[in-house]
N, C-alpha and C positions, 0 to 999 in steps of 0.2 A: 357288765359282761357282754362282749361282742358276740354276735350270732356265730355259732360254730360252723365251719365249712365241712359239709358231709364228706367231701372227697379226701379229707385228711384222716378219716376214720376207717378202721377195719372191723370194729366191733359195733354192731348196730345198737346194742344196749347202752354202751357208753355214749354214743352219739345222741340217742333219744333222751337220756338223762340230761345231757348238756343243752340240747335243743329246747326241751320243755322248761328248763331253768331260765334260759334266755327269754323265752316267751313270757314267763311269769314276771320278768322285770318290767315289761311294758303292759302286762295284763294282770294286775295284782289279784284279781278275783279268779284267775285261772288255776284251780286246784286239780289234783289228779281225779278227784271225784267228779268235778264239773266236766273235765275233758272226757271222762268215761261216759257220763250221762249224755253229753252232746253227741258222742259217737255211738250211742246205744250199745255200750259194752258193759259187762258186769263190773261193779265198782272195784272189786279186788283184782281184776284181771291185769291191769297195767302194772301195779306194784309187783305182782308175781312175775311178769315178763321182765321187768327191769332188774329184779333180784336173781334172775336166771332159773326160777322155779317152773316157768312156762316159756314156750316159744311163741313169738309173735307170728300169727298166721297172716297170709296174704289177704284174706277176707277182713280181718281186723284192721290191717293197714289201710285197706280201701275205705273203711269207716272212719279212720283217724285222719287221713291225709289232708282233707280240706281244712280241718281244724289246726293241723300242724303247719299249714301254709308253706308247704314245700313245692318246688317246681317239678314238672314232669320228669326231667332228666335226673333230678335229685331222688325222686321216688324210685326210678329205675335202678339207680346205684344202691339205694337202701335195700331194695329187694335182693340184689346180688349179695350184699352184706349179710342179710338174713340167711340166705342159702349157705354162704360160706361158714357162718358161725354154727349153724345147726346140722351141717353135713358131717357124717362119719367117714366119708370116702376121701382118701388123699387125692385120687385122680379127679374127682368132682371138684375138690377145693382148688386144684391147680387150674382147671378149666374156668372156674369162677374168677380167680385172680386175673387170668388173661382177659376175661370180659371186663373186669373192673378197670384194667389198665388201658382199655380202649377209650375211656372217657378222657377228653383232652385235659381236664383240670386235675386228673389223677397224677400225671407226671409232674405237674407244678407243685403239688402238695406232698408227694411221696418220692422225691428224687432218690433218697437213700434206699428205700424199699425196692424201687424199680431197678436200681443198680445192682443190689445184692441178688435179686431174683434172676436177672439176666446172666449174672456171673456164675451163680451156683447151679442153675438148671441146664447148663451146657458144659459137660465135663471137659471138653477140649479147650475152653477158655482158661480153665485152671491149669491144664497141661501146657498150653502155649506160654503162659506166664513163667512157668518153671523151666521150660525149654530154653528160654533166653539166658539162663544161668549156665547152660552147657558151654564148655570151653570152645567147642568147634561150631557154635550156633551160627547159622547163616540166615539172613533175612531174605529168604527165597522160598516161595510157596512149594516148589517141587522138592527142595531139600527137606522142608518141614514135613510134607506129606509122606515122603519116603522114609523119614526117620520115625514117624509115629507107628506104634505097633498095631493100631486099629484104624479103620478107614475113616477119613475125614475129607470132605470135598475141598477143592481150592477155594470155592466161594465161602465156605464156612471158616476156613483158615484166615482169609482176608478180612471177613467180618469180625472174627475174634480179635485179630491184631488191632483193628480200628477201634473196637470197643475198649480194649485194654489201654490204648493210648488216650482215647477221649476221656476215660474215667480215672486216669492217673494210677493205674496198676503198673504201668511201665512208662518210660519216657525215652525220647531220642536225644542222644548226646550231640555235642557240636560236630563230632566226627561221623554222625549219621548212624551210630550203632544204638541198639536198644539197651536199656538199663532197667532192672526191676526196682520199683519203689516200694517202701514200706507202706502198707495199706491195711487199715482196720475196717472190717465190714461192720457197719453200724446201722441197724434198722429195727423196725418193729419186730418184737420177738416171734409172733405168730408167723409172719411172712418169712423170717429167717429160718425157723424150724421147718416150715413147709418146703422152702427152697433147698435146704440142706438135705432133707429127706429125699428129694428128687435126685440130688447129686449122688447120694449113696446108692440109690436104686440103679443109677447108670453105671457107677464104678463096680458095683457087685456083679452086674451083668457082664462087664468087661472081665472081671475075675474069672467067671465061668468060661467066657470065650478064650481066655488065656490058656486054659487047660489044653486046648487044641492048637493054639497059634504060637505059644511061647515055649521054647525048650525048657525041660524040667529043671535044669540046673540054673535057670535064670528067673525062676519064680519060686515062691514058698507059700503054699496054702495049707494051713494047719487047722485042725478042728478036733473037738473032743465032746462027746455027748454023755451027759452024766446027771444023776439025781443030786440035788443040792438044796440046802435050806436058804431062806431069804437072808439070814445073817451071813452065811458063807458067800452069797452072791455079792454082798457089799464088800467083802474082802477081795473077791475076784476083780471087782471094779477098780479097787485101789491098785491092785497088781497091774492091770491093764493101763491105768493112768500113769503109773510109775514107768512102765515100759515105754509108753509114748513119749514121756519126758526125756528118757535116755536116748531115744531115737532122734529127738529134736536136737539134743546136744551133739550127737554124731553128725547130723546135718550141718549144724553151725560150724563145726571144726573141719569140715571136708573142703579142701581147697582144689580138688581135681574132680570136677563133675562132668560125667560123660553120658549119663542117662537120667530119665525122669521116671521115678517109681511112685506108685500109689500104695501106701501101707495102711491097712485097715484091720482093726480088731472087731470081731463080732461076738457078742455074748447076749443071748436072748433066750427066754423060757420057751420050751416046747410043750409045757403043761401049765394048766392054770393053778392059781393058789389054792391051797387046801381050804375047804369050806366055802 
């Protein structure tokens, strides 16, 4: 087993398991017990950390690091992973991912994750891609800025189009026009969910803003607050998924596109489970 590259991981427990296994291949006498004893840690501590029953503390990592034979920058990245995995705050997680992305080797090892993160955490990147499908689309920053319902700077528009081209979300035809390409976002599940959560945070904020900025006959914001069982919620989820599937069919069969819409269904509990 080759030594695992810390920068290709987002879960520090998975990395530590793989790293310790790789060390054991060259040090046959290196057991969990021995590693704990060398690091002056309780014998049962590491197995509990690796199984998710305990969190690895910075103090424990300091005791372990010389025996793990990790470089200074690898330890720094590992600490960010520890914070990322153990944090309950979405905002803190996003900040930690940004810090992890600053390591040069992160981009080399996580190209798909970095691409998905950049695409989904800027709502206007998604909107720009869809705007290209409009019948009257013009590759002109002033036209795009004027056509958007919400404020986006010329700099952000140019950066967005450059990103979409570079990462094959769109392409330029021989005639110099943009064309949308089929693209599947494929990345580590945790980063995808974190990025998607940030996207929805942004578009829901735009939905609130649309109440003041968009004429009532051009928007539809529906809601219903009610008491419901967990079983009934599963049925509601099925209804929403079916509705979204029907909307996608309408989108496919629409040959005259003149606006970009964001359609979202929100269903979430306002009360905790019984007991």
